[in-house]
C-alpha positions as CSV (number, residue, x, y, z in Angstrom):
1,M,5.0,-5.6,12.0
2,V,1.8,-7.5,12.3
3,Q,2.2,-7.8,16.0
4,Y,2.6,-4.1,16.5
5,L,-0.4,-3.4,14.2
6,L,-2.7,-5.7,16.2
7,I,-1.7,-4.1,19.4
8,F,-2.3,-0.7,17.9
9,W,-5.7,-1.6,16.6
10,S,-6.9,-3.5,19.6
11,T,-6.0,-0.5,21.8
12,L,-7.6,1.9,19.4
13,F,-11.0,0.3,19.2
14,L,-11.0,-0.9,22.8
15,F,-11.4,2.7,23.9
16,G,-14.1,3.8,21.5
17,T,-14.5,5.0,17.9
18,T,-15.4,8.6,18.3
19,S,-12.1,10.4,18.0
20,K,-12.4,14.0,17.0
21,P,-10.0,15.9,14.6
22,E,-6.9,17.3,16.2
23,G,-7.5,20.1,18.5
24,G,-10.4,18.4,20.4
25,S,-9.2,14.8,20.4
26,K,-7.9,13.0,23.5
27,Q,-7.2,9.8,21.6
28,W,-4.6,10.9,19.1
29,K,-1.2,12.2,20.1
30,R,0.8,14.0,17.4
31,M,4.4,12.8,17.5
32,W,5.8,15.1,14.8
33,S,5.0,16.9,11.6
34,V,7.3,18.1,8.8
35,P,6.7,20.1,5.6
36,A,6.1,17.7,2.7
37,K,4.4,17.7,-0.7
38,G,3.1,14.4,-2.0
39,E,0.3,12.3,-3.3
40,Q,1.2,8.9,-1.9
41,V,2.9,7.7,1.3
42,Y,4.4,4.3,2.2
43,T,6.3,2.9,5.1
44,D,8.8,0.1,5.4
45,P,9.4,-2.5,8.2
46,L,12.3,-0.3,9.6
47,G,9.9,2.6,10.2
48,D,11.2,4.8,7.4
49,I,8.7,6.7,5.2
50,C,8.6,7.2,1.4
51,V,6.6,10.1,0.0
52,V,5.8,10.2,-3.7
53,Q,5.1,13.4,-5.7
54,G,5.1,13.1,-9.5
55,D,8.5,11.6,-10.5
56,Q,10.1,12.2,-7.1
57,L,10.4,9.8,-4.2
58,T,11.5,11.4,-0.9
59,K,12.6,9.2,2.0
60,Y,12.2,10.3,5.6
61,K,13.6,8.6,8.7
62,G,11.2,7.4,11.3
63,N,11.6,10.6,13.3
64,G,10.5,12.7,10.3
65,L,14.1,13.7,9.4
66,L,14.5,14.2,5.6
67,F,16.9,11.5,4.4
68,R,17.3,11.5,0.6
69,V,15.4,12.2,-2.6
70,Y,15.2,10.0,-5.7
71,S,14.0,11.0,-9.2
72,N,14.2,9.5,-12.7
73,K,13.0,12.1,-15.2
74,N,13.3,9.6,-18.0
75,L,10.6,7.4,-16.7
76,G,7.9,9.9,-15.9
77,K,5.5,9.8,-13.0
78,I,5.8,7.2,-10.3
79,T,2.7,5.0,-10.3
80,S,3.3,3.1,-7.0
81,V,5.9,2.0,-4.5
82,D,6.3,-1.1,-2.4
83,A,8.8,-0.9,0.4
84,A,8.0,-4.3,2.1
85,N,11.7,-5.1,1.5
86,P,13.6,-1.9,2.6
87,L,16.8,-3.1,0.9
88,K,15.0,-3.5,-2.5
89,I,12.2,-1.0,-2.8
90,I,10.0,-1.5,-5.8
91,V,9.2,1.7,-7.8
92,F,6.7,1.1,-10.6
93,Y,6.4,3.3,-13.7
94,R,3.2,2.3,-15.5
95,D,3.6,4.6,-18.5
96,F,7.0,3.2,-19.4
97,S,6.4,-0.4,-18.2
98,R,9.4,-0.3,-15.9
99,I,10.1,-1.4,-12.4
100,V,13.1,0.3,-10.7
101,F,14.7,-1.3,-7.6
102,L,16.1,1.0,-4.9
103,D,18.3,0.1,-1.9
104,N,17.8,1.6,1.6
105,T,19.7,4.7,0.5
106,V,17.2,5.1,-2.4
107,T,19.9,4.5,-4.9
108,D,19.4,2.3,-8.0
109,N,19.8,-1.4,-7.0
110,G,20.5,-3.2,-10.3
111,E,19.0,-2.7,-13.7
112,P,15.3,-1.7,-14.2
113,L,13.0,-4.5,-15.1
114,K,11.5,-4.0,-18.6
115,L,8.0,-5.5,-18.5
116,E,7.6,-5.5,-22.2
117,E,10.3,-8.1,-22.4
118,L,8.1,-10.4,-20.4
119,G,5.1,-9.6,-22.6
120,M,3.5,-7.4,-19.9
121,E,3.9,-3.9,-21.4
122,Q,0.4,-2.9,-20.3
123,A,0.8,-3.9,-16.6
124,S,-1.2,-1.7,-14.3
125,L,-0.4,-3.1,-10.8
126,V,2.8,-4.4,-9.2
127,C,3.6,-5.5,-5.6
128,W,6.1,-7.5,-3.6
129,S,5.5,-11.2,-3.0
130,Y,7.1,-13.7,-0.6
131,D,10.7,-14.8,-1.1
132,N,11.5,-11.6,-3.0
133,G,9.0,-12.4,-5.7
134,I,6.8,-9.9,-7.5
135,W,3.1,-9.9,-8.5
136,I,2.1,-8.2,-11.7
137,Y,-1.4,-7.6,-13.0
138,D,-2.0,-7.1,-16.8
139,P,-5.5,-5.6,-17.6
140,I,-5.3,-6.4,-21.3
141,R,-4.9,-10.1,-20.8
142,F,-6.7,-10.1,-17.4
143,S,-3.6,-12.0,-16.1
144,L,-2.0,-12.3,-12.8
145,T,1.7,-13.2,-12.9
146,R,4.2,-14.0,-10.2
147,L,7.9,-13.6,-10.8
148,N,10.4,-15.3,-8.5
149,Q,13.5,-13.7,-7.1
150,Q,15.4,-14.3,-10.3
151,L,12.6,-12.3,-12.1
152,K,11.4,-15.4,-14.0
153,I,7.8,-16.3,-14.4
154,Q,6.8,-18.8,-11.7
155,N,3.0,-18.6,-11.7
156,E,0.6,-17.2,-14.3
157,I,-3.2,-17.1,-14.1
158,L,-4.8,-16.1,-17.4
159,N,-8.3,-14.8,-18.1
160,L,-9.2,-13.8,-14.6
161,N,-12.3,-12.2,-16.1
162,Q,-13.6,-15.7,-17.0
163,I,-12.7,-17.2,-13.7
164,L,-14.4,-14.4,-11.8
165,G,-17.3,-13.8,-14.1
166,F,-16.6,-10.1,-14.6
167,A,-14.0,-7.7,-16.0
168,L,-11.6,-6.3,-13.5
169,Q,-10.6,-2.7,-13.2
170,P,-8.5,-2.9,-10.0
171,T,-6.8,0.0,-8.3
172,W,-4.6,-1.6,-5.7
173,M,-2.8,-4.8,-5.0
174,L,-0.7,-6.2,-2.1
175,E,0.4,-9.4,-0.5
176,A,0.1,-9.8,3.2
177,D,0.0,-12.7,5.7
178,N,0.2,-15.4,3.0
179,Y,-2.6,-13.9,0.9
180,L,-2.8,-11.7,-2.2
181,F,-5.4,-8.9,-2.1
182,I,-6.7,-7.0,-5.2
183,N,-9.0,-4.0,-4.9
184,V,-11.8,-3.7,-7.5
185,P,-13.8,-0.7,-6.3
186,D,-17.2,-1.7,-7.8
187,K,-16.9,-5.3,-6.7
188,G,-14.9,-5.5,-3.5
189,V,-11.5,-6.8,-2.3
190,L,-10.5,-10.0,-4.1
191,Q,-8.6,-12.5,-1.9
192,F,-6.2,-15.0,-3.5
193,D,-3.7,-17.5,-2.0
194,V,0.0,-17.1,-2.6
195,F,-0.2,-19.2,-5.7
196,G,-2.8,-16.9,-7.3
197,T,-5.8,-19.1,-6.7
198,Y,-9.0,-17.1,-6.2
199,M,-10.6,-17.6,-2.8
200,R,-13.3,-15.0,-2.3
201,T,-14.5,-11.4,-2.6
202,I,-14.6,-9.4,0.5
203,P,-17.5,-6.9,0.4
204,I,-15.7,-3.7,0.8
205,K,-16.5,-1.4,-2.1
206,G,-15.6,2.1,-3.3
207,I,-12.1,2.3,-1.8
208,Q,-8.8,2.9,-3.6
209,K,-6.1,1.8,-1.2
210,F,-5.9,-0.3,2.0
211,D,-3.5,-2.1,4.3
212,V,-3.9,-5.6,5.8
213,S,-3.0,-6.8,9.3
214,G,-3.7,-10.3,10.3
215,E,-7.4,-10.9,9.6
216,S,-8.2,-7.2,9.2
217,I,-8.4,-4.8,6.3
218,I,-7.6,-1.2,7.1
219,Y,-8.8,1.7,4.9
220,T,-10.1,5.3,4.9
221,D,-13.3,6.7,3.4
222,Q,-14.4,10.0,1.8
223,E,-15.5,11.3,5.2
224,E,-11.9,10.8,6.3
225,R,-12.6,8.0,8.8
226,L,-10.4,5.1,9.4
227,H,-12.0,1.6,9.1
228,L,-11.0,-1.7,10.5
229,Y,-12.8,-4.6,8.7
230,Q,-12.4,-8.0,10.3
231,I,-12.4,-10.6,7.5
232,K,-13.5,-13.6,9.6
233,T,-16.2,-12.0,11.7
234,F,-17.3,-9.3,9.2
235,I,-17.3,-6.8,12.1
236,E,-16.3,-3.3,11.1
237,D,-15.1,-0.4,13.4
238,T,-14.4,3.2,12.5
239,V,-12.6,6.1,14.1
240,S,-12.1,9.6,12.9
241,L,-8.7,10.6,11.6
242,P,-6.9,13.2,13.7
243,R,-6.4,15.5,10.7
244,K,-8.6,16.6,7.8
245,G,-7.5,17.2,4.2
246,I,-5.5,14.0,3.9
247,N,-4.2,12.7,0.6
248,D,-2.9,9.3,1.8
249,F,-2.2,7.3,4.9
250,A,0.1,4.4,6.0
251,I,0.3,2.3,9.2
252,D,3.7,1.8,10.7
253,K,4.0,-0.3,13.9
254,D,2.0,1.7,16.5
255,R,1.9,4.9,14.4
256,M,-0.5,6.4,11.9
257,I,1.3,8.3,9.1
258,L,-0.8,10.9,7.3
259,L,0.1,13.0,4.2
260,S,-1.7,16.2,3.4
261,N,-1.0,18.7,0.5
262,D,1.8,20.4,2.4
263,S,2.7,18.3,5.5
264,L,3.6,14.8,6.7
265,Y,2.3,13.8,10.1
266,A,3.0,10.9,12.6
267,F,0.3,10.2,15.2
268,Q,0.1,7.7,18.0
269,F,-3.0,6.5,19.7
270,K,-3.3,7.7,23.3
271,E,-5.8,6.5,25.9
């Protein structure tokens, strides 16, 4: 996936950063759009798309075809999804301290993980890790814990507030390219190695969600522009999104997936 993303971005910014919204743009090509209601959107390595609305997860195939819907009324609103492993999708329910695993047909894949049994009933962030592990952040203990594929504690870093010198109020976490990234809007994006050792703070503030490709962090701003921040060179490029009124975005191979209040869009960059 990283290879496709790098091709996508190098092409995108090679030809300029002044793309206009759809209707006047010559740089974005709309591949398809379908009716969809949602707050969050995620993609998996196979190109499928997950849209979250409240307690409902709706999966679409890569061509926009509605595939299947999952909902668990007993666990309340879905907090986040991580589809890095399309055969074992993580669905996190913060209010009930549960992680549900879904297979590629969005059917329950084993028993839910009860975080209170691991002493992490206040966990706020969850994401996949290498070798089918899981990262969990607990804001009460300021702890970062990695579970292995047997869901046993493998690494645990306590009192991150003391290590970093400030209290964390993170909004997003993901592992990519052998690093763990945690977003703290008023501080920046914290970068850790795969063992949970703090490395540095990347000075990107005021964002909620991002993606990572190689040495670049990809995110949107309140003006609905797309940013590519190169971690090593500190160079940042921007391009206007092809649609306005967007709730969330996801990058999939050479496509940009956008979610509005009533529609799901797939765009491709066009020279």
